[in-house]
BAFIDREN-84938 format. One record per residue (C-alpha): chain; residue in one letter; residue number from 1; z, x negated, y. Coordinates in steps of 0.1 Angstrom, whole numbers, plus 5000, padded with zeros to 4 digits. Example, Ala and Ser with C-alpha at 12.3 -4.5 7.8 and 13.67 -1.06 7.14 Angstrom:
% residues 2
 papa loba tormi    w    u    v
    A    A     1 5078 4877 4955
    A    S     2 5071 4863 4989
//
This chain:
% residues 301
 papa loba tormi    w    u    v
    A    X     1 4441 5860 7209
    A    X     2 4419 5891 7210
    A    X     3 4428 5924 7227
    A    X     4 4405 5954 7230
    A    X     5 4418 5984 7249
    A    X     6 4399 6017 7247
    A    X     7 4366 5999 7245
    A    X     8 4334 6020 7243
    A    X     9 4298 6009 7241
    A    X    10 4269 6033 7245
    A    X    11 4232 6025 7239
    A    X    12 4215 6053 7257
    A    X    13 4229 6085 7242
    A    X    14 4243 6067 7211
    A    X    15 4279 6056 7209
    A    X    16 4281 6024 7189
    A    X    17 4318 6017 7196
    A    X    18 4341 6046 7205
    A    X    19 4375 6040 7223
    A    X    20 4383 6010 7201
    A    X    21 4417 5993 7206
    A    X    22 4424 5962 7185
    A    X    23 4448 5933 7186
    A    X    24 4443 5900 7167
    A    X    25 4476 5879 7169
    A    X    26 4475 5842 7171
    A    X    27 4475 5823 7138
    A    X    28 4461 5851 7116
    A    X    29 4430 5855 7096
    A    X    30 4420 5890 7106
    A    X    31 4394 5910 7087
    A    X    32 4371 5935 7104
    A    X    33 4355 5959 7079
    A    X    34 4330 5987 7080
    A    X    35 4297 5998 7067
    A    X    36 4264 5989 7082
    A    X    37 4262 6005 7116
    A    X    38 4300 6010 7119
    A    X    39 4301 5990 7151
    A    X    40 4314 5956 7139
    A    X    41 4287 5935 7153
    A    X    42 4287 5954 7186
    A    X    43 4325 5948 7189
    A    X    44 4320 5911 7182
    A    X    45 4292 5909 7207
    A    X    46 4315 5923 7233
    A    X    47 4342 5898 7224
    A    X    48 4317 5870 7229
    A    X    49 4304 5884 7262
    A    X    50 4269 5890 7247
    A    X    51 4272 5928 7250
    A    X    52 4288 5945 7280
    A    X    53 4312 5973 7273
    A    X    54 4305 6007 7288
    A    X    55 4342 6013 7293
    A    X    56 4375 5996 7284
    A    X    57 4388 5961 7285
    A    X    58 4381 5931 7263
    A    X    59 4404 5901 7265
    A    X    60 4400 5869 7246
    A    X    61 4425 5840 7248
    A    X    62 4442 5859 7276
    A    X    63 4411 5863 7298
    A    X    64 4390 5894 7306
    A    X    65 4356 5885 7291
    A    X    66 4337 5906 7316
    A    X    67 4354 5889 7346
    A    X    68 4362 5854 7333
    A    X    69 4337 5849 7305
    A    X    70 4337 5811 7307
    A    X    71 4375 5807 7306
    A    X    72 4378 5833 7279
    A    X    73 4353 5816 7256
    A    X    74 4362 5779 7264
    A    X    75 4382 5775 7232
    A    X    76 4362 5799 7210
    A    X    77 4338 5790 7182
    A    X    78 4316 5816 7166
    A    X    79 4290 5824 7139
    A    X    80 4273 5855 7152
    A    X    81 4242 5871 7137
    A    X    82 4217 5846 7122
    A    X    83 4222 5810 7133
    A    X    84 4189 5794 7145
    A    X    85 4183 5756 7143
    A    X    86 4154 5732 7150
    A    X    87 4141 5728 7115
    A    X    88 4121 5696 7123
    A    X    89 4152 5678 7136
    A    X    90 4182 5665 7117
    A    X    91 4215 5683 7115
    A    X    92 4232 5657 7137
    A    X    93 4205 5660 7164
    A    X    94 4208 5698 7163
    A    X    95 4245 5696 7169
    A    X    96 4239 5671 7198
    A    X    97 4214 5695 7215
    A    X    98 4233 5727 7209
    A    X    99 4266 5712 7222
    A    X   100 4248 5699 7253
    A    X   101 4242 5735 7264
    A    X   102 4279 5738 7273
    A    X   103 4292 5702 7275
    A    X   104 4282 5668 7260
    A    X   105 4301 5662 7228
    A    X   106 4311 5626 7218
    A    X   107 4295 5612 7186
    A    X   108 4330 5609 7170
    A    X   109 4335 5647 7174
    A    X   110 4301 5654 7157
    A    X   111 4310 5631 7128
    A    X   112 4344 5649 7125
    A    X   113 4329 5684 7123
    A    X   114 4302 5672 7099
    A    X   115 4330 5659 7076
    A    X   116 4350 5691 7080
    A    X   117 4322 5713 7066
    A    X   118 4312 5689 7039
    A    X   119 4278 5677 7052
    A    X   120 4286 5639 7054
    A    X   121 4257 5620 7039
    A    X   122 4232 5647 7048
    A    X   123 4237 5649 7086
    A    X   124 4205 5628 7092
    A    X   125 4184 5650 7070
    A    X   126 4160 5674 7086
    A    X   127 4173 5710 7086
    A    X   128 4142 5723 7069
    A    X   129 4154 5705 7037
    A    X   130 4187 5723 7038
    A    X   131 4196 5750 7013
    A    X   132 4210 5784 7026
    A    X   133 4245 5772 7019
    A    X   134 4240 5740 7038
    A    X   135 4227 5759 7068
    A    X   136 4258 5781 7067
    A    X   137 4280 5750 7068
    A    X   138 4259 5736 7097
    A    X   139 4265 5769 7115
    A    X   140 4302 5764 7109
    A    X   141 4300 5729 7122
    A    X   142 4284 5741 7154
    A    X   143 4312 5767 7158
    A    X   144 4338 5739 7155
    A    X   145 4323 5716 7181
    A    X   146 4343 5729 7211
    A    X   147 4376 5723 7192
    A    X   148 4383 5760 7192
    A    X   149 4416 5778 7189
    A    X   150 4398 5809 7178
    A    X   151 4369 5812 7153
    A    X   152 4349 5844 7152
    A    X   153 4328 5846 7120
    A    X   154 4303 5874 7115
    A    X   155 4294 5876 7078
    A    X   156 4298 5838 7072
    A    X   157 4291 5841 7035
    A    X   158 4260 5864 7038
    A    X   159 4233 5854 7013
    A    X   160 4253 5827 6996
    A    X   161 4255 5823 6959
    A    X   162 4289 5824 6941
    A    X   163 4294 5787 6945
    A    X   164 4285 5788 6982
    A    X   165 4309 5817 6987
    A    X   166 4337 5798 6971
    A    X   167 4330 5767 6992
    A    X   168 4330 5787 7024
    A    X   169 4362 5805 7015
    A    X   170 4380 5772 7008
    A    X   171 4367 5757 7041
    A    X   172 4379 5787 7061
    A    X   173 4414 5785 7044
    A    X   174 4415 5748 7051
    A    X   175 4406 5752 7088
    A    X   176 4433 5779 7091
    A    X   177 4459 5758 7073
    A    X   178 4453 5724 7087
    A    X   179 4440 5732 7122
    A    X   180 4461 5763 7128
    A    X   181 4430 5783 7139
    A    X   182 4431 5820 7145
    A    X   183 4401 5835 7127
    A    X   184 4384 5869 7130
    A    X   185 4363 5875 7100
    A    X   186 4337 5903 7096
    A    X   187 4325 5907 7060
    A    X   188 4310 5931 7035
    A    X   189 4326 5910 7007
    A    X   190 4358 5929 7001
    A    X   191 4370 5905 6975
    A    X   192 4367 5876 7000
    A    X   193 4386 5896 7026
    A    X   194 4414 5902 7001
    A    X   195 4416 5865 6994
    A    X   196 4414 5853 7030
    A    X   197 4429 5878 7054
    A    X   198 4465 5886 7065
    A    X   199 4456 5917 7085
    A    X   200 4426 5941 7086
    A    X   201 4410 5968 7106
    A    X   202 4384 5993 7093
    A    X   203 4357 6008 7115
    A    X   204 4337 6039 7107
    A    X   205 4309 6052 7129
    A    X   206 4323 6032 7159
    A    X   207 4359 6044 7155
    A    X   208 4389 6025 7141
    A    X   209 4402 6044 7111
    A    X   210 4428 6018 7100
    A    X   211 4446 5987 7112
    A    X   212 4475 5970 7094
    A    X   213 4488 5942 7072
    A    X   214 4468 5934 7041
    A    X   215 4501 5931 7021
    A    X   216 4508 5967 7028
    A    X   217 4474 5978 7016
    A    X   218 4474 5959 6983
    A    X   219 4511 5967 6977
    A    X   220 4506 6004 6983
    A    X   221 4515 6026 6954
    A    X   222 4484 6032 6932
    A    X   223 4479 6047 6898
    A    X   224 4503 6040 6870
    A    X   225 4488 6034 6835
    A    X   226 4508 6054 6809
    A    X   227 4502 6048 6772
    A    X   228 4518 6073 6750
    A    X   229 4508 6091 6717
    A    X   230 4508 6125 6735
    A    X   231 4496 6121 6771
    A    X   232 4493 6158 6777
    A    X   233 4529 6165 6766
    A    X   234 4541 6136 6787
    A    X   235 4524 6148 6818
    A    X   236 4537 6183 6813
    A    X   237 4573 6170 6810
    A    X   238 4570 6146 6840
    A    X   239 4555 6173 6862
    A    X   240 4584 6197 6853
    A    X   241 4608 6170 6864
    A    X   242 4589 6164 6897
    A    X   243 4582 6128 6889
    A    X   244 4545 6128 6893
    A    X   245 4520 6143 6917
    A    X   246 4487 6137 6899
    A    X   247 4469 6125 6868
    A    X   248 4435 6109 6862
    A    X   249 4412 6101 6832
    A    X   250 4438 6110 6806
    A    X   251 4455 6077 6811
    A    X   252 4468 6074 6846
    A    X   253 4496 6092 6865
    A    X   254 4505 6090 6902
    A    X   255 4542 6089 6910
    A    X   256 4558 6114 6933
    A    X   257 4573 6098 6964
    A    X   258 4606 6081 6958
    A    X   259 4603 6078 6920
    A    X   260 4597 6048 6897
    A    X   261 4582 6039 6864
    A    X   262 4617 6033 6851
    A    X   263 4625 6070 6857
    A    X   264 4593 6080 6839
    A    X   265 4602 6059 6809
    A    X   266 4638 6071 6807
    A    X   267 4627 6108 6810
    A    X   268 4601 6105 6782
    A    X   269 4623 6085 6758
    A    X   270 4652 6110 6764
    A    X   271 4628 6138 6754
    A    X   272 4617 6120 6722
    A    X   273 4583 6110 6735
    A    X   274 4574 6074 6728
    A    X   275 4563 6051 6756
    A    X   276 4539 6024 6742
    A    X   277 4533 6009 6776
    A    X   278 4536 6017 6813
    A    X   279 4524 5995 6842
    A    X   280 4515 5998 6879
    A    X   281 4478 5994 6888
    A    X   282 4478 5973 6919
    A    X   283 4455 5987 6946
    A    X   284 4427 5964 6957
    A    X   285 4412 5962 6991
    A    X   286 4381 5977 6976
    A    X   287 4401 6007 6963
    A    X   288 4417 6012 6996
    A    X   289 4386 6008 7016
    A    X   290 4365 6032 6996
    A    X   291 4393 6057 6995
    A    X   292 4397 6055 7032
    A    X   293 4360 6058 7040
    A    X   294 4355 6087 7017
    A    X   295 4384 6106 7033
    A    X   296 4367 6104 7067
    A    X   297 4345 6132 7078
    A    X   298 4308 6124 7077
    A    X   299 4288 6123 7109
    A    X   300 4267 6153 7118
    A    X   301 4229 6148 7113
//
């Protein structure tokens, strides 16, 4: 659904996106991660034809955005940057006006998207009476108007309270499940990414530093918690047998490649060292992301 090939964007002498290649397959919820200034919004702007690449190719729904922008974005809905509405008009009237910029939308379609985002009963209220969460749902309704196959959501939960974040997450999952939408999600909320996405890419200072399946990230071998009366003796024995490659905090061990917790337990028990507990600490997206970012070289000042 989205293909970027060696895409670079320069603003004057500053490189915002540097030789970025990226592929978002049909049917996935794809997470785009990175710190402020990493290039996420610039990359999304190029996908939507609002920012022109300095070099490289951006294809959306099979079309080159710089050559066939209308065809590329015909079945794309987006929440990008801060959505702006006419506060003195109703939500329904806002949707009618905003949809008219591209093509008139039947009233039935407007009622349908209002129901999808949970604003039924409030669609005739003026937008100035809306909470931040309701405005976010209205922005999502606007993105759904063109009956998209692809949704691009830039920080859709930004500024929401925990209840609003939960509601937005459930709505995104329902849209993906029931409408079969492909969704590109840019977010700072790593816990949300972990609960929503099937695949992620991480940007740092305009460069892609990771792209892969989320299951591979969270399933990656992390630290193992070892509870034993004599941790120091246990570590010494395990190291001598080549079963571990690191320790941390006087409680955790990191297994050497190709070895398991079962081997650790057997070795310790055979040596007369009690094992009161041993369990794998599953890696979170946050663990992976922070470890990845901290391993990257810092930019020169």
